[in-house]
N, C-alpha and C positions, 0 to 999 in steps of 0.2 A: 504494500500500500504506500501511497505517496505521503511523505511527512509534510505537515502543514501547521502553521500557527495562526492565531486570530488576535487582532488588536482592536478592541471595541470597549469603550468606557461604559456603555449602557449595559448593566448586568443582565437585564432581561433579554436583550438582543444577543448578548454574548453567549448566554446559556442556550438560547434557541439555535444559534449557529453551531455551537458545539454539538448539540444533539443531532442536528441535521447532518453535519459532516460525519459524525460517528456512525450514524445510521446508514450512510451511503455504502459502506463496505469497501470503498475505494481509496479513502483518505485517512491517514493516521494523524489525528490531532495530538501534536506533541505538547502544546501549551497554549494558553490564552492569557491575554494581558489587558489591563484596563488603561494603560498609558504607553506612550512611545518610550518613555524612560525605562520602564520595566523590560520592554523588549530589547532595548539597547544593552541593558545590563546582562540579559540572557545571552546575547551574542558575544559581548565582551568577555564573559566568563567561559566561552568556548562550548556552550551548550547547544548552539544552533547550527553546528557544522553539517548536520544531515538534512536540514530543512530545505525543501525544494520550492514550496509555495507559501505565500503570505497573503492573508485577507485582512485588510486594514481600513478602518474608518479614517476620515480626514480630520473632523472636529474632535480633538482629544484634549484632555487637560494637560497643560504644559506644552511640550513639543507637539506640533501637528503631525498628522499622518504623512503629509507631504515632506515635512522636515525629516521624518524617520526614513522615508524612501530615499531621499537625497543623501542621507548619511550611510545607509546600508548598501545601496546599489553599487557604488564604486568599490566597496570591499568584497561584495559577493555578486558579481555580475551574472552568476549562474542562477540565482534565485529569481523566480517570477513573482511579481507583486501585483495584486489586484485590489483596487479601491472599491469599497462598499460604502456608499455615502447617500445621504438624503439630499445633498447639494448637486444640482445639475447645471449651475452657471458655467459659462465657457471659461472664465478666468481660472476657476479651481480645476476644471478638467485639464486644461492645457498645462497648468503648473504641475499637476500630478504626473501627466505623461512626460513632461520635460524632465522631471526629477528622476524618472525611471520606471514608473508604473507601466505595466503591459496591458492591463485591462481596467475598465471603469464600469461598475454596475451600481444601479440605484437600489436603495433598501426596499423599495416596493416590488422588487423582482420576485416572482414566484419561486418557491423552494426548488422545484424540479429544474427550473431554468438556471438557478444559481449553481446547482450541482453540475449542470451542463456547461456552464461558464468555467467552472473549475477544471472540468475535463478538457475543455478547449485550451485553457491556459497551460495545462500540463503538456498538451501536444504541441505547444509552440504558437498557439493562436493569440489573438488580442481581443478577447470578448468585451463587448460594450452593450449596454442597454440601447434600445432603438433611439431613445431620446438623445443619448450621448453621441451616438454615431451620427445622427442628423446634425448636431451642433458642430461636430468636427468637420463634416463635409461642407456645411454652410460657411464656416470660418475660412476654409481653404478656397472656396469659390469666391469669397469676398476679397481675399488677399491676392490670389493669383490672377493676374491680368495678362492676356496675350500681348507679347511684345514683338514687333517686327524686328528681324535681325539687323536691318539697316539703320535702326534708330540710334544705335551706339556709334555710328560712324560720323565723323565731322563733315562739314560741307566740302572741304578740300578732298577728303578721302572718298566721298561720293563722286566727286568730279573725276578723280583718278580712276575709280572703278568704272565709271561711265565710258571713258575713253578706252580703257582696257577691254571692255565688252565689244567695242567697235573694231578691235583687232590692232589698235595702235601699239607701237613698240614703246619701251621706256623712254627712249630718246625723243620720239615724236610727242609723247605725253608731256615731257619736260618742256618742249618747245611750245606746245599749246598753252601750258599753264605758266610759262615764264619762270620755271624753277629748274634746279639742277637734276641730273639723272639720279644722283645719290639721294636727293630728297624724294624723288618718285619711289625709289626702292624702300626708303624708310616708311613712306605712306602705305605701300603695299604690304610690308611686314606687319604694320599695325592693323591693316584691314584683315589679314589672315588671322591674327591673334584675336581680334574682336569678334570675328565670325566663327572662330574655332574650326578653321579649315587649314589645309596644308598646301593648297595650290590654287592656280588661277581658276580652273573650272569649278572647284569646290566653292570658291568665293562668289563666282557669278551665279551658280545655282542657289546658294544660300541667300543671295541678294535679290533673287527673282529675275535675273538678267539672262537666264538660259532655260 
């Protein structure tokens, strides 16, 4: 069975989770704690070496669940941590994930689905409640905006690329733009770097000129 611990300050919820996990027949509850500090001491004393999964609340007395995750994850990269929280605001979700949480489940999750989420976590998945997954997707959609590859180029670099697409040589482009051949070469090197390409054809295709 998979060794697991629980960090939950609400005794009623902690006992419910303990009974649920013990009754699953798949997970071995090694310990349960009411605070992050208790869990930290458990690991510092070398008692958590076999732990594979952790189910933790965020809102805890003293250190938060997020602070605990941020403390433990660099020390035990192999452990998978899943948040079980009543909070579904995007700020807490992303702070938990950034700290090292692999999953984020809400406390109103049905018992069977919670066990399914632990199974998923054990297999390398990133279980999330539907509400949490929607917030993650929405946040990415709001932040990720399509950017044309040519937008990073300067006006002069666009001019060089334009004449390059017409088949002009470096010397001819230099004459057109009243600059030296070496300056043309510098512009082209910068174009390749900004467009993440290695040659003329790659640059023209990336810029939509082929």
